[in-house]
C-alpha positions as semicolon CSV with decimal commas, in nm:
position;residue;x (nm);y (nm);z (nm)
1;M;1,580;-0,237;3,028
2;K;1,828;-0,169;2,712
3;S;1,696;-0,060;2,375
4;K;1,814;-0,389;2,203
5;V;1,611;-0,590;2,445
6;A;1,315;-0,393;2,379
7;V;1,365;-0,427;1,998
8;A;1,401;-0,829;2,060
9;I;1,069;-0,824;2,249
10;I;0,907;-0,650;1,973
11;L;1,056;-0,875;1,702
12;L;0,948;-1,185;1,899
13;A;0,605;-1,039;1,930
14;S;0,597;-0,973;1,553
15;V;0,714;-1,321;1,461
16;L;0,449;-1,475;1,682
17;A;0,191;-1,257;1,518
18;G;0,316;-1,403;1,176
19;R;0,412;-1,745;1,307
20;E;0,176;-1,921;1,049
21;L;0,373;-1,756;0,773
22;L;0,680;-1,947;0,874
23;S;0,493;-2,263;0,812
24;P;0,556;-2,435;0,452
25;G;0,290;-2,387;0,176
26;Y;0,038;-2,095;0,105
27;F;-0,301;-1,971;0,210
28;F;-0,594;-1,808;0,038
29;P;-0,695;-1,471;0,136
30;H;-0,953;-1,245;-0,064
31;D;-0,674;-1,130;-0,260
32;N;-0,540;-1,407;-0,456
33;L;-0,309;-1,194;-0,703
34;L;-0,015;-1,148;-0,473
35;V;0,198;-1,407;-0,621
36;M;0,104;-1,294;-0,957
37;R;0,189;-0,928;-0,900
38;Q;0,526;-1,036;-0,758
39;L;0,578;-1,241;-1,088
40;Q;0,484;-0,952;-1,305
41;M;0,696;-0,705;-1,137
42;E;0,995;-0,944;-1,169
43;K;0,911;-1,012;-1,550
44;C;0,924;-0,629;-1,587
45;F;1,267;-0,588;-1,450
46;R;1,417;-0,878;-1,630
47;D;1,278;-0,731;-1,944
48;G;1,425;-0,386;-1,869
49;Q;1,081;-0,224;-1,807
50;I;1,169;0,043;-1,522
51;P;0,949;0,163;-1,380
52;C;0,717;-0,124;-1,447
53;R;0,380;-0,008;-1,571
54;W;0,244;-0,265;-1,835
55;V;0,230;-0,642;-1,715
56;P;0,192;-0,906;-1,994
57;D;-0,002;-1,188;-1,818
58;M;-0,305;-1,009;-1,666
59;G;-0,598;-0,882;-1,831
60;Y;-0,674;-1,247;-1,927
61;G;-0,352;-1,244;-2,129
62;H;-0,414;-0,914;-2,311
63;G;-0,167;-0,708;-2,104
64;Y;-0,291;-0,463;-1,835
65;P;-0,162;-0,111;-1,705
66;L;-0,144;-0,256;-1,353
67;F;0,144;-0,077;-1,197
68;N;0,065;0,235;-1,375
69;F;-0,216;0,246;-1,095
70;Y;-0,127;-0,003;-0,829
71;P;0,114;0,091;-0,576
72;P;0,437;-0,101;-0,640
73;L;0,650;-0,061;-0,322
74;P;0,593;-0,399;-0,145
75;Y;0,670;-0,568;-0,484
76;L;0,980;-0,373;-0,551
77;F;1,107;-0,497;-0,209
78;G;1,003;-0,854;-0,316
79;L;1,244;-0,827;-0,573
80;V;1,520;-0,782;-0,348
81;I;1,401;-1,088;-0,163
82;R;1,369;-1,277;-0,485
83;L;1,756;-1,217;-0,532
84;S;1,832;-1,441;-0,239
85;G;1,664;-1,721;-0,424
86;V;1,333;-1,713;-0,211
87;S;1,040;-1,865;-0,403
88;L;0,741;-1,616;-0,500
89;V;0,521;-1,794;-0,224
90;G;0,802;-1,731;0,033
91;T;0,834;-1,370;-0,103
92;V;0,491;-1,272;-0,044
93;K;0,502;-1,432;0,315
94;T;0,824;-1,271;0,405
95;L;0,670;-0,929;0,286
96;F;0,388;-0,968;0,533
97;L;0,628;-1,073;0,805
98;A;0,830;-0,766;0,726
99;S;0,530;-0,544;0,768
100;L;0,457;-0,664;1,115
101;A;0,822;-0,632;1,240
102;L;0,856;-0,283;1,077
103;S;0,516;-0,166;1,198
104;G;0,620;-0,265;1,549
105;W;0,965;-0,105;1,538
106;G;0,794;0,238;1,403
107;M;0,549;0,251;1,685
108;Y;0,806;0,162;1,923
109;L;1,024;0,446;1,817
110;L;0,744;0,711;1,809
111;A;0,576;0,618;2,149
112;G;0,900;0,550;2,315
113;R;1,018;0,884;2,212
114;I;0,698;1,069;2,363
115;F;0,623;0,814;2,649
116;G;0,929;0,646;2,735
117;R;1,067;0,307;2,624
118;P;0,819;0,069;2,826
119;A;0,542;0,255;2,673
120;G;0,684;0,207;2,338
121;V;0,705;-0,163;2,377
122;M;0,340;-0,165;2,469
123;A;0,226;0,036;2,191
124;A;0,411;-0,166;1,956
125;I;0,262;-0,488;2,075
126;F;-0,093;-0,317;2,066
127;Y;-0,025;-0,204;1,722
128;V;0,095;-0,541;1,558
129;W;-0,163;-0,753;1,746
130;S;-0,448;-0,560;1,679
131;P;-0,748;-0,755;1,526
132;Y;-0,756;-0,540;1,206
133;Y;-0,397;-0,622;1,146
134;A;-0,486;-0,993;1,142
135;V;-0,777;-0,913;0,906
136;D;-0,537;-0,740;0,657
137;I;-0,302;-1,035;0,656
138;F;-0,502;-1,344;0,715
139;V;-0,834;-1,268;0,585
140;R;-0,795;-0,995;0,315
141;G;-0,434;-1,058;0,213
142;A;-0,403;-0,674;0,195
143;L;-0,022;-0,661;0,149
144;N;-0,019;-0,296;0,043
145;E;-0,233;-0,191;0,331
146;S;-0,033;-0,381;0,577
147;W;0,283;-0,195;0,441
148;A;0,097;0,143;0,473
149;L;0,077;0,069;0,845
150;I;0,466;0,070;0,855
151;F;0,484;0,435;0,761
152;F;0,218;0,594;0,995
153;P;0,434;0,597;1,290
154;F;0,741;0,708;1,112
155;I;0,570;0,995;0,953
156;F;0,453;1,107;1,307
157;L;0,798;1,061;1,448
158;S;0,986;1,240;1,179
159;A;0,729;1,547;1,201
160;F;0,759;1,559;1,597
161;Q;1,143;1,564;1,592
162;L;1,141;1,852;1,326
163;I;0,900;2,043;1,516
164;R;1,065;1,985;1,853
165;G;1,409;2,123;1,699
166;G;1,761;2,018;1,747
167;E;1,964;1,877;2,033
168;P;2,225;2,067;2,240
169;G;2,572;2,030;2,092
170;K;2,466;1,902;1,757
171;S;2,443;2,076;1,427
172;S;2,087;2,213;1,388
173;G;2,144;2,182;1,002
174;L;2,235;1,826;1,011
175;Y;1,960;1,741;1,248
176;R;1,683;1,908;1,036
177;L;1,844;1,741;0,713
178;R;1,814;1,397;0,878
179;W;1,463;1,413;0,993
180;T;1,350;1,592;0,679
181;L;1,505;1,295;0,476
182;L;1,318;1,045;0,691
183;L;0,995;1,235;0,674
184;A;1,016;1,256;0,282
185;L;1,104;0,873;0,281
186;S;0,821;0,806;0,506
187;W;0,573;0,980;0,321
188;F;0,724;0,831;-0,005
189;G;0,673;0,482;0,146
190;L;0,289;0,553;0,205
191;L;0,233;0,709;-0,126
192;A;0,402;0,419;-0,305
193;S;0,232;0,156;-0,064
194;H;-0,128;0,267;-0,063
195;N;-0,220;0,598;-0,226
196;L;-0,580;0,590;-0,062
197;M;-0,421;0,563;0,285
198;V;-0,252;0,913;0,198
199;M;-0,597;1,053;0,143
200;V;-0,726;0,954;0,480
201;F;-0,408;0,996;0,704
202;A;-0,307;1,336;0,556
203;P;-0,574;1,527;0,779
204;F;-0,450;1,334;1,089
205;F;-0,098;1,447;1,008
206;L;-0,204;1,800;0,957
207;V;-0,365;1,793;1,318
208;W;-0,051;1,642;1,466
209;C;0,176;1,905;1,334
210;I;-0,062;2,191;1,415
211;F;-0,092;2,048;1,784
212;W;0,282;2,025;1,834
213;V;0,364;2,362;1,674
214;M;0,114;2,509;1,919
215;K;0,232;2,326;2,234
216;L;0,603;2,363;2,172
217;R;0,547;2,720;2,014
218;A;0,788;2,622;1,760
219;R;0,756;2,746;1,397
220;S;1,108;2,687;1,284
221;G;1,040;2,323;1,161
222;L;0,761;2,424;0,934
223;P;0,978;2,493;0,617
224;S;1,132;2,144;0,660
225;L;0,794;1,983;0,708
226;T;0,671;2,171;0,392
227;A;0,997;2,063;0,212
228;A;0,987;1,692;0,311
229;C;0,616;1,670;0,180
230;F;0,725;1,809;-0,162
231;W;1,031;1,588;-0,159
232;A;0,807;1,279;-0,101
233;L;0,583;1,391;-0,402
234;G;0,895;1,413;-0,629
235;L;1,021;1,082;-0,505
236;S;0,703;0,896;-0,569
237;A;0,603;1,121;-0,896
238;F;0,693;0,815;-1,116
239;F;0,380;0,643;-0,972
240;T;0,163;0,920;-0,837
241;L;0,139;1,146;-1,129
242;P;0,034;0,886;-1,396
243;A;-0,206;0,728;-1,142
244;L;-0,355;1,077;-1,065
245;F;-0,388;1,191;-1,439
246;E;-0,449;0,859;-1,636
247;H;-0,700;0,684;-1,435
248;R;-0,977;0,840;-1,673
249;Y;-0,837;0,607;-1,942
250;T;-0,969;0,299;-1,729
251;H;-1,314;0,164;-1,617
252;L;-1,202;0,266;-1,255
253;R;-1,565;0,402;-1,189
254;T;-1,691;0,053;-1,213
255;A;-1,494;-0,029;-0,887
256;L;-1,712;0,228;-0,713
257;A;-2,042;0,095;-0,779
258;G;-2,250;-0,218;-0,701
259;Y;-2,087;-0,425;-0,431
260;Y;-1,803;-0,189;-0,411
261;H;-2,001;0,120;-0,316
262;Y;-1,918;0,241;0,029
263;S;-2,260;0,234;0,145
264;N;-2,272;-0,157;0,133
265;H;-1,974;-0,186;0,389
266;F;-2,055;0,017;0,703
267;A;-2,018;-0,141;1,033
268;D;-2,266;-0,162;1,328
269;L;-2,164;-0,056;1,689
270;D;-2,173;-0,420;1,790
271;R;-1,927;-0,547;1,524
272;L;-1,701;-0,233;1,607
273;L;-1,712;-0,256;1,985
274;F;-1,831;-0,558;2,141
275;S;-1,866;-0,864;1,907
276;R;-1,588;-1,131;1,917
277;F;-1,699;-1,266;1,587
278;W;-1,429;-1,382;1,352
279;G;-1,490;-1,490;0,977
280;Y;-1,316;-1,511;0,659
281;G;-1,579;-1,436;0,435
282;P;-1,656;-1,111;0,254
283;S;-1,800;-0,776;0,376
284;F;-2,175;-0,701;0,323
285;R;-2,390;-0,432;0,495
286;G;-2,570;-0,523;0,799
287;G;-2,573;-0,872;0,982
288;A;-2,502;-1,075;0,678
289;T;-2,130;-0,979;0,677
290;E;-1,886;-1,261;0,729
291;M;-1,590;-1,047;0,821
292;S;-1,476;-0,906;1,153
293;F;-1,463;-0,525;1,204
294;Q;-1,329;-0,539;1,558
295;I;-1,122;-0,225;1,694
296;G;-1,015;-0,451;1,979
297;H;-1,178;-0,454;2,333
298;L;-0,838;-0,348;2,512
299;H;-0,787;-0,097;2,242
300;W;-1,090;0,105;2,272
301;V;-1,154;0,065;2,638
302;I;-0,787;0,199;2,715
303;S;-0,857;0,494;2,472
304;L;-1,140;0,593;2,682
305;A;-0,955;0,566;2,974
306;V;-0,690;0,798;2,823
307;I;-0,963;1,057;2,729
308;A;-1,116;1,019;3,105
309;F;-0,770;1,096;3,251
310;F;-0,730;1,405;3,021
311;I;-1,068;1,540;3,134
312;R;-0,960;1,502;3,496
313;E;-0,630;1,698;3,424
314;V;-0,853;1,970;3,252
315;F;-1,039;2,023;3,565
316;R;-0,702;2,006;3,761
317;K;-0,529;2,237;3,531
318;K;-0,233;1,992;3,515
319;I;-0,217;1,935;3,137
320;S;0,100;1,846;2,988
321;P;0,172;1,843;2,610
322;V;0,240;1,458;2,647
323;T;-0,118;1,398;2,800
324;A;-0,276;1,625;2,553
325;S;-0,101;1,442;2,255
326;A;-0,228;1,097;2,387
327;A;-0,570;1,233;2,423
328;L;-0,566;1,396;2,103
329;T;-0,485;1,074;1,918
330;A;-0,755;0,888;2,095
331;V;-1,020;1,149;2,008
332;V;-0,910;1,151;1,635
333;G;-0,917;0,769;1,646
334;W;-1,298;0,778;1,754
335;C;-1,355;1,025;1,476
336;Y;-1,233;0,792;1,219
337;A;-1,416;0,501;1,397
338;F;-1,739;0,713;1,372
339;L;-1,682;0,720;0,987
340;I;-1,693;0,354;0,974
341;H;-2,036;0,344;1,124
342;H;-2,357;0,387;0,903
343;R;-2,448;0,708;1,084
344;S;-2,173;0,876;0,902
345;E;-2,335;0,814;0,548
346;L;-2,405;1,192;0,535
347;I;-2,028;1,285;0,546
348;W;-1,944;1,030;0,291
349;R;-2,191;1,165;0,063
350;A;-2,064;1,530;0,115
351;I;-1,704;1,430;0,047
352;G;-1,695;1,269;-0,277
353;P;-1,343;1,136;-0,302
354;L;-1,413;0,921;0,010
355;A;-1,592;0,674;-0,235
356;Y;-1,251;0,557;-0,366
357;L;-1,198;0,392;-0,038
358;Q;-1,480;0,158;-0,123
359;F;-1,473;0,000;0,216
360;P;-1,533;0,252;0,530
361;W;-1,384;-0,017;0,746
362;R;-1,046;0,058;0,584
363;L;-1,030;0,333;0,826
364;L;-0,971;0,083;1,080
365;A;-0,595;0,120;0,999
366;V;-0,605;0,475;1,111
367;V;-0,805;0,371;1,439
368;I;-0,560;0,104;1,551
369;F;-0,267;0,347;1,493
370;S;-0,428;0,598;1,704
371;F;-0,555;0,375;1,983
372;S;-0,235;0,189;2,016
373;F;-0,032;0,506;2,045
374;A;-0,264;0,653;2,293
375;A;-0,255;0,306;2,507
376;A;0,108;0,386;2,580
377;F;0,029;0,696;2,777
378;L;-0,114;0,480;3,063
379;I;0,230;0,290;3,095
380;R;0,402;0,626;3,138
381;R;0,179;0,683;3,432
382;A;0,287;0,358;3,596
383;G;0,616;0,484;3,708
384;R;0,843;0,229;3,846
385;F;0,574;-0,040;3,742
386;A;0,611;0,066;3,388
387;W;0,798;-0,240;3,250
388;P;0,589;-0,498;3,449
389;S;0,269;-0,326;3,334
390;A;0,375;-0,290;2,975
391;L;0,479;-0,667;2,936
392;A;0,162;-0,790;3,130
393;A;-0,074;-0,569;2,892
394;G;0,117;-0,701;2,598
395;A;0,076;-1,056;2,709
396;V;-0,288;-1,020;2,795
397;L;-0,351;-0,877;2,439
398;I;-0,154;-1,165;2,271
399;A;-0,330;-1,432;2,447
400;F;-0,683;-1,246;2,383
401;N;-0,624;-1,204;1,993
402;W;-0,394;-1,531;1,941
403;N;-0,655;-1,719;1,736
404;Y;-0,712;-1,438;1,497
405;F;-0,367;-1,447;1,362
406;S;-0,400;-1,772;1,125
407;P;-0,540;-1,848;0,793
408;A;-0,891;-1,993;0,767
409;E;-0,772;-2,349;0,700
410;G;-0,398;-2,312;0,780
411;M;-0,123;-2,324;0,537
412;K;-0,177;-2,562;0,251
413;A;0,173;-2,738;0,219
414;G;0,127;-2,848;-0,131
415;M;0,101;-2,473;-0,277
416;T;0,420;-2,402;-0,447
417;D;0,492;-2,149;-0,697
418;R;0,443;-2,434;-0,960
419;E;0,114;-2,516;-0,851
420;L;-0,018;-2,155;-0,812
421;L;0,111;-2,062;-1,165
422;S;-0,032;-2,345;-1,353
423;G;-0,353;-2,491;-1,474
424;D;-0,706;-2,331;-1,353
425;S;-0,515;-2,134;-1,089
426;W;-0,311;-1,975;-1,353
427;Q;-0,613;-1,888;-1,560
428;A;-0,790;-1,743;-1,259
429;Q;-0,511;-1,499;-1,168
430;R;-0,479;-1,380;-1,535
431;K;-0,839;-1,262;-1,539
432;G;-0,861;-1,136;-1,163
433;G;-0,936;-0,805;-1,086
434;I;-0,971;-0,731;-1,458
435;Y;-1,210;-0,446;-1,413
436;D;-1,001;-0,253;-1,181
437;Y;-0,801;-0,098;-1,446
438;L;-0,972;-0,226;-1,765
439;P;-0,890;0,023;-2,044
440;V;-1,190;0,221;-2,147
441;G;-1,153;0,114;-2,516
442;A;-1,282;-0,236;-2,402
443;A;-1,657;-0,213;-2,358
444;T;-1,636;-0,544;-2,172
445;A;-1,374;-0,778;-2,025
446;P;-1,243;-1,068;-2,242
447;D;-1,412;-1,399;-2,137
448;R;-1,100;-1,596;-2,266
449;P;-0,721;-1,557;-2,306
450;P;-0,593;-1,501;-2,679
451;D;-0,492;-1,796;-2,885
452;K;-0,205;-1,596;-3,055
453;P;-0,040;-1,271;-3,013
454;A;-0,164;-1,150;-3,345
455;E;-0,411;-1,246;-3,610
456;F;-0,569;-1,128;-3,942
457;V;-0,940;-1,055;-3,887
458;E;-0,997;-0,913;-4,242
459;G;-0,823;-0,991;-4,582
460;R;-0,555;-1,256;-4,626
461;G;-0,224;-1,280;-4,445
462;R;-0,001;-1,501;-4,211
463;V;0,161;-1,391;-3,892
464;I;0,509;-1,540;-3,852
465;G;0,794;-1,516;-3,590
466;E;0,615;-1,345;-3,323
467;E;0,824;-1,221;-3,031
468;T;0,675;-1,057;-2,708
469;G;0,790;-0,909;-2,404
470;T;0,630;-0,729;-2,107
471;D;0,582;-0,411;-2,300
472;W;0,676;-0,489;-2,649
473;F;0,604;-0,727;-2,962
474;N;0,761;-0,786;-3,286
475;L;0,627;-0,987;-3,582
476;T;0,648;-1,041;-3,950
477;A;0,329;-1,015;-4,138
478;A;0,294;-1,182;-4,488
479;V;0,011;-0,987;-4,621
480;E;-0,166;-1,135;-4,929
481;S;-0,430;-0,871;-5,002
482;D;-0,442;-0,498;-4,982
483;K;-0,632;-0,337;-4,686
484;S;-0,588;-0,637;-4,462
485;S;-0,671;-0,589;-4,096
486;L;-0,421;-0,718;-3,848
487;R;-0,552;-0,730;-3,476
488;I;-0,292;-0,755;-3,207
489;N;-0,429;-0,922;-2,899
490;I;-0,332;-0,647;-2,675
491;F;-0,556;-0,382;-2,512
492;D;-0,494;-0,056;-2,651
493;F;-0,407;0,220;-2,387
494;P;-0,238;0,554;-2,413
495;G;0,143;0,491;-2,472
496;W;0,094;0,213;-2,717
497;R;0,284;0,300;-3,057
498;V;0,293;0,052;-3,353
499;Y;0,571;0,074;-3,606
500;V;0,546;-0,089;-3,970
501;D;0,888;-0,139;-4,136
502;G;1,026;0,095;-3,886
503;N;0,787;0,381;-3,954
504;P;0,507;0,489;-3,701
505;V;0,159;0,401;-3,811
506;E;-0,190;0,480;-3,687
507;H;-0,390;0,217;-3,512
508;H;-0,748;0,202;-3,384
509;I;-1,027;0,018;-3,209
510;P;-1,320;-0,058;-3,450
511;A;-1,679;-0,007;-3,355
512;D;-1,750;-0,377;-3,327
513;E;-1,435;-0,448;-3,119
514;Q;-1,579;-0,527;-2,764
515;W;-1,244;-0,595;-2,606
516;G;-1,046;-0,299;-2,708
517;R;-0,761;-0,465;-2,888
518;I;-0,520;-0,291;-3,122
519;R;-0,610;-0,306;-3,483
520;L;-0,423;-0,168;-3,786
521;E;-0,440;-0,203;-4,154
522;L;-0,174;-0,335;-4,388
523;P;-0,106;-0,341;-4,744
524;A;0,012;-0,641;-4,948
525;G;0,357;-0,749;-4,896
526;I;0,601;-0,855;-4,629
527;H;0,598;-0,611;-4,326
528;R;0,788;-0,603;-3,986
529;V;0,541;-0,481;-3,736
530;E;0,671;-0,367;-3,403
531;G;0,479;-0,232;-3,105
532;R;0,626;-0,043;-2,787
533;F;0,439;0,074;-2,467
534;E;0,617;0,409;-2,457
535;K;0,600;0,707;-2,216
536;T;0,317;0,960;-2,240
537;P;0,409;1,325;-2,151
538;V;0,277;1,257;-1,796
539;R;0,482;0,955;-1,739
540;R;0,805;1,124;-1,888
541;A;0,783;1,435;-1,683
542;A;0,692;1,206;-1,381
543;D;0,999;1,000;-1,433
544;Y;1,230;1,280;-1,457
545;L;1,080;1,440;-1,159
546;S;1,149;1,127;-0,953
547;L;1,489;1,106;-1,092
548;L;1,590;1,432;-0,990
549;S;1,437;1,378;-0,629
550;W;1,615;1,059;-0,591
551;V;1,949;1,215;-0,710
552;G;1,884;1,502;-0,435
553;L;1,815;1,229;-0,170
554;A;2,131;1,056;-0,252
555;A;2,323;1,372;-0,223
556;A;2,163;1,452;0,100
557;S;2,235;1,104;0,229
558;L;2,621;1,138;0,126
559;I;2,621;1,465;0,339
560;L;2,481;1,300;0,647
561;V;2,732;1,012;0,607
562;K;3,031;1,238;0,563
563;A;2,937;1,436;0,861
564;R;2,892;1,116;1,062
565;F;3,241;0,989;0,985
566;K;3,405;1,331;0,984
567;P;3,720;1,299;1,209
568;R;3,675;1,512;1,542
569;C;3,973;1,740;1,622
């Protein structure tokens, strides 16, 4: 079967998994801020705030450093979709559909390269149709995590190709440059889609690289692997460095306590392996949970079959690198599955950064990747029955999991951009997730939006001619008494600078200011007050590092394009 037909099968399987997303209307997963984030990203770019960091409407209308910490990549692609006139609602659904199709394609390329094309098709279907993928889209609405799943297979494929080395008759330099470029872009994609997934996926990547270096006895690719990883850090620096160094200026720790503490979200063995329970509610510890944590019956059963086959081959002393790679990924998948079970709590206590995952069952993303790849090995063993076996296994899986891939109440046809971004829905989204990155200057979150951009709270004066953007404000203050205090109804956060009559002035947060808003003192007279959300040293360095890295990537891409179209003598 030709490659184009195989890709068509994967695309069909992806469209079937996302069939509900093609219907008019919208659905309501746990994360109800998807449309709002896309709107905020669009406002930033229209206002010239690139990269977007501060969004104007969230924080209950007090502004919010959302994209200083929240991975922006899906919403950046959403801007491209919006250029074609697609609604915000349609854009979010298209981004979910894209994650399904691209994840499937990536897994096909990876498994197909190692196990053969039929195995690649089966692995792609198993990846896209895993129960947890349905949870990510239709239960949680985890757009960023669904996009992280795109990059897992591309990272493994690029690393494998670099370690494996060049192809006869082709330039080894261009070969390494091409795969180094793809590995750097793939890691960038993961870093800019879900930075927490980088933390849990990186050890698996390291194991994968060590395995193939040892099996193929090839160390020549190690410099390229290292260069790609550092290149990816440079490409994503505009986001990763501020997120890493400036999170201390937020109430991020509150997102690690109470309900969000990892100890409340372990899964038991029945929910992981045996139960067919499917729910759309939240996650709780023990039997009260209303959410599914299924690995997938076919996924884990086949992974055990792969391990059993490997053990048999060990005794027969006929272990090939391909067999060992399948068994390795299956074993690693079970290690990650163990970390979802409450018996692993000692490990979570010992490794402090794991707490930032909040939900141990997030590791199911790595488990379904591992088991889907490992499952492809059995198709390789099917010989001339590979294609029928792959298609039959894929069809059985689709039938088995068909009902999972739909929203709780279907698509609500009346839910348009206008409906979602007005009335109570608009206000709910403005204050949604407010404690995630609430600036530390705010002792508590606001309980209402501001009535006006700025107001005098001490002394006498009037505010006239207010103008606001995504990361700036301008106003004229007519001050009638000395030492009047003007409050700007925007959260103070590192980077905000205030200018009075063109001169920079100090601003502060008074002790009695519970919401952490900007305050400044003005003398009597007419004053022009301006505020700008400017770059901190970390953000400026990060932006320059990213710019240099992207210029380097453009130059490398140009070299590859010129080499491809260079006339042959």
